[in-house]
C-alpha positions as CSV (number, residue, x, y, z in Angstrom):
1,M,105.4,104.1,-121.6
2,I,102.7,105.8,-119.5
3,K,99.1,106.6,-120.3
4,F,97.1,109.9,-120.2
5,K,93.4,109.4,-119.9
6,I,92.0,112.8,-120.9
7,L,88.5,114.0,-120.8
8,R,87.5,115.2,-124.3
9,Y,84.5,117.3,-125.3
10,D,83.8,119.6,-128.3
11,P,80.3,121.0,-127.8
12,D,80.1,121.7,-131.6
13,K,80.2,118.0,-132.5
14,D,80.1,115.8,-129.3
15,Q,76.8,114.9,-127.6
16,K,78.6,114.4,-124.3
17,P,82.1,114.3,-122.8
18,Y,84.2,111.1,-123.1
19,F,87.7,109.9,-122.2
20,Q,90.4,109.3,-124.7
21,T,93.6,107.4,-123.7
22,Y,97.1,108.2,-125.2
23,E,100.4,106.4,-124.7
24,L,103.5,108.5,-124.4
25,P,107.1,107.9,-123.5
26,D,108.0,108.0,-119.8
27,I,110.7,110.6,-119.9
28,K,112.4,111.3,-116.6
29,G,111.4,114.7,-115.2
30,M,108.6,115.2,-117.7
31,T,105.7,117.3,-116.3
32,V,102.0,116.7,-117.1
33,L,102.0,119.9,-119.2
34,E,105.0,118.6,-121.2
35,G,103.2,115.3,-121.7
36,L,100.1,117.2,-123.0
37,Y,102.3,119.1,-125.5
38,W,103.9,115.8,-126.5
39,I,100.5,114.4,-127.4
40,L,99.5,117.7,-129.2
41,E,102.7,117.6,-131.3
42,N,103.0,113.9,-131.9
43,K,99.6,112.3,-131.7
44,D,96.6,114.6,-131.7
45,S,96.8,118.2,-132.8
46,S,93.1,118.7,-131.9
47,L,93.7,118.4,-128.1
48,A,92.8,121.7,-126.4
49,F,94.3,123.0,-123.1
50,R,95.6,126.2,-121.6
51,S,99.1,127.2,-120.7
52,S,101.4,130.2,-120.7
53,C,104.3,130.7,-118.3
54,R,105.2,127.1,-117.6
55,Q,106.6,128.3,-114.2
56,A,103.6,128.1,-111.9
57,V,103.0,131.8,-112.1
58,C,100.2,132.4,-114.5
59,G,97.8,129.7,-113.2
60,S,96.4,129.0,-116.6
61,C,97.2,125.3,-116.7
62,A,95.2,124.4,-113.5
63,M,93.3,121.1,-114.1
64,H,92.2,118.0,-112.3
65,I,95.2,115.6,-112.4
66,D,95.3,112.1,-110.9
67,G,92.6,112.8,-108.4
68,Q,93.5,116.3,-107.4
69,Y,93.5,119.9,-108.7
70,R,97.0,120.8,-109.7
71,L,99.1,123.0,-112.1
72,A,100.1,120.8,-115.0
73,C,103.4,122.8,-115.4
74,E,104.7,121.9,-112.0
75,T,103.3,118.4,-111.7
76,N,106.0,115.9,-112.3
77,I,104.7,112.6,-113.8
78,D,107.3,110.7,-111.8
79,H,105.6,111.9,-108.6
80,L,102.2,110.6,-109.5
81,S,101.1,107.2,-108.2
82,S,99.4,105.8,-111.3
83,D,100.7,104.5,-114.6
84,T,97.4,105.8,-116.2
85,I,97.0,109.5,-115.3
86,T,93.4,110.8,-115.5
87,I,93.1,114.4,-116.5
88,R,89.9,116.5,-116.3
89,P,89.2,120.2,-116.7
90,L,88.2,122.4,-113.7
91,A,84.8,121.6,-112.4
92,H,81.8,124.0,-112.0
93,S,82.6,125.7,-115.3
94,T,81.3,125.3,-118.8
95,I,83.7,123.3,-121.0
96,I,84.7,125.3,-124.1
97,R,86.7,122.4,-125.4
98,D,88.5,119.5,-123.8
99,L,90.5,120.9,-120.9
100,V,89.6,124.5,-121.6
101,V,86.7,125.9,-119.5
102,D,84.9,129.2,-119.4
103,L,86.3,131.2,-116.5
104,K,83.9,134.2,-116.9
105,P,82.0,133.3,-113.7
106,F,85.2,133.0,-111.7
107,F,86.5,136.4,-112.9
108,K,83.1,138.0,-112.6
109,N,83.2,137.2,-108.8
110,Y,86.7,138.6,-108.7
111,E,85.6,141.8,-110.3
112,L,82.7,142.1,-107.8
113,I,85.0,142.4,-104.8
114,K,86.7,145.4,-106.3
115,P,90.2,144.0,-106.4
116,Y,92.0,147.3,-106.2
117,L,93.0,149.8,-103.5
118,I,90.2,152.3,-102.6
119,P,92.2,155.2,-101.0
120,K,91.1,156.6,-97.7
121,E,92.4,160.0,-98.6
122,D,93.9,162.0,-101.5
123,P,96.7,159.9,-103.0
124,P,100.2,161.0,-102.0
125,E,102.4,162.9,-104.4
126,R,104.7,160.0,-105.0
127,E,103.7,156.7,-103.3
128,Y,102.0,155.1,-100.4
129,I,104.5,154.1,-97.6
130,Q,104.0,150.9,-95.7
131,T,106.1,149.7,-92.8
132,Q,107.5,146.2,-92.9
133,E,105.0,145.1,-90.3
134,E,102.1,146.4,-92.4
135,R,103.4,144.6,-95.5
136,E,103.8,141.4,-93.6
137,K,100.1,141.4,-92.8
138,L,99.6,140.8,-96.6
139,A,101.8,137.7,-96.7
140,G,99.9,134.7,-97.9
141,K,97.2,136.8,-99.5
142,V,98.9,138.6,-102.3
143,D,100.4,135.4,-103.8
144,C,97.1,134.1,-105.3
145,I,97.6,133.5,-109.0
146,L,93.9,133.2,-109.8
147,C,94.3,129.7,-111.2
148,G,90.8,128.7,-110.2
149,A,91.7,125.4,-108.5
150,C,89.9,126.4,-105.3
151,F,86.9,127.5,-107.4
152,G,86.8,124.1,-109.1
153,S,87.2,122.1,-105.8
154,C,84.5,124.0,-103.8
155,P,81.2,122.2,-103.5
156,V,79.4,125.4,-102.6
157,V,80.4,126.9,-105.9
158,A,78.7,123.9,-107.5
159,T,75.4,124.6,-105.9
160,D,75.2,128.4,-105.6
161,E,76.1,130.6,-108.6
162,N,76.0,133.7,-106.4
163,Y,78.6,132.4,-104.0
164,L,81.8,134.5,-104.4
165,G,84.1,131.6,-104.0
166,P,87.4,131.1,-102.1
167,A,89.7,133.0,-104.3
168,A,87.6,136.2,-104.4
169,L,87.1,136.0,-100.6
170,L,90.8,135.6,-100.0
171,K,91.4,138.7,-102.1
172,V,88.9,140.6,-100.0
173,L,91.0,139.9,-96.9
174,R,94.1,141.0,-98.8
175,F,92.5,144.5,-99.1
176,V,90.9,144.6,-95.7
177,D,94.3,144.0,-94.2
178,D,96.0,146.6,-96.4
179,S,96.9,149.7,-94.4
180,R,96.5,151.8,-97.6
181,D,92.9,150.8,-98.3
182,G,90.0,153.0,-97.1
183,A,87.0,150.7,-97.7
184,T,87.3,148.1,-95.0
185,N,83.8,148.4,-93.6
186,E,82.2,148.5,-97.1
187,R,84.2,145.4,-98.1
188,L,83.2,143.5,-94.9
189,A,79.5,144.4,-95.5
190,F,79.7,143.1,-99.0
191,V,81.0,139.7,-97.9
192,A,79.0,139.4,-94.6
193,T,76.1,137.8,-96.5
194,D,74.7,134.4,-97.6
195,Y,76.6,134.7,-100.9
196,G,79.8,135.6,-99.1
197,V,81.6,134.3,-96.1
198,F,78.6,132.8,-94.3
199,R,77.9,130.6,-97.3
200,C,81.2,128.7,-96.7
201,H,80.8,125.3,-95.3
202,T,84.4,125.1,-94.1
203,I,85.2,121.9,-96.0
204,F,88.9,122.9,-96.6
205,N,89.0,121.7,-100.2
206,C,90.3,125.1,-101.3
207,Q,93.1,125.0,-98.8
208,Q,94.1,121.5,-99.8
209,V,94.4,122.2,-103.6
210,C,96.0,125.7,-103.6
211,P,99.2,125.3,-105.6
212,K,100.7,128.2,-103.6
213,D,99.9,126.7,-100.2
214,L,97.6,129.7,-99.3
215,D,94.7,129.4,-96.9
216,P,91.4,130.6,-98.3
217,T,89.5,128.8,-95.6
218,G,91.4,130.6,-92.9
219,A,90.9,133.9,-94.7
220,I,87.1,133.3,-94.8
221,Q,87.0,132.6,-91.1
222,K,89.0,135.8,-90.4
223,L,86.5,137.8,-92.5
224,K,83.6,136.3,-90.5
225,W,85.2,137.4,-87.3
226,K,86.0,140.9,-88.6
227,S,82.5,141.4,-90.1
228,I,80.8,140.3,-86.9
229,W,83.0,142.6,-84.8
230,A,82.3,145.5,-87.2
231,K,78.6,144.7,-86.9
232,L,78.7,144.8,-83.1
233,R,80.4,148.2,-83.2
234,G,77.8,149.6,-85.6
235,K,80.5,150.0,-88.4
236,L,78.9,147.7,-91.0
237,P,76.9,149.6,-93.7
238,K,74.1,148.0,-95.7
239,P,75.8,145.7,-98.3
240,D,75.3,145.9,-102.0
241,Q,73.7,142.9,-103.7
242,P,75.7,140.9,-106.2
243,A,75.1,141.6,-109.9
244,A,72.6,139.5,-111.6
């Protein structure tokens, strides 16, 4: 048998969060998500958590597992070091119930960076064409699944509600480096502020916890360099301010 020590909290009836421990069978190959479903189906139907694809694609089952942010669906219990696995929700977000948090601030920041192509000219009749080299510039940036693990691990997010966060800034570089996008200087101006890339303390938590092995920290440093270079060339317009 193994144990799951899960943070529980229902704001409608609990005064504060608490931990509840469950025993479950140690089945070879079982993932943390499968363990949570076993508890839900066999011991406690009130347990709340998010999941969808079960294939590390949707990002909805990101949580703090055994000391690190991970995707529950791809975390094999056999690979964890403890017989008692402690599970918490993502940090820096309001708990809706148990392991389910309110991700509105995370997606608000994502919306602020305009995560879509802004064409530099009238769209072509059929499609935009990219060379293989142009597409390769986007490698390591388009694979973000918006799980929020980097957001939960970032200490700056905890102290500054206006900070855009690692995932949003990584996505900015994805569009800055896209040959089809026509708003490079506007995007750089938006993030070259105290709530953007210059608020990052380069702690590397986001890089460490990313389940897709992406490099948000590196993306932020590249945006710093690009924005400074654009400023020196007089290409940086006055940035918009974040929405209140």
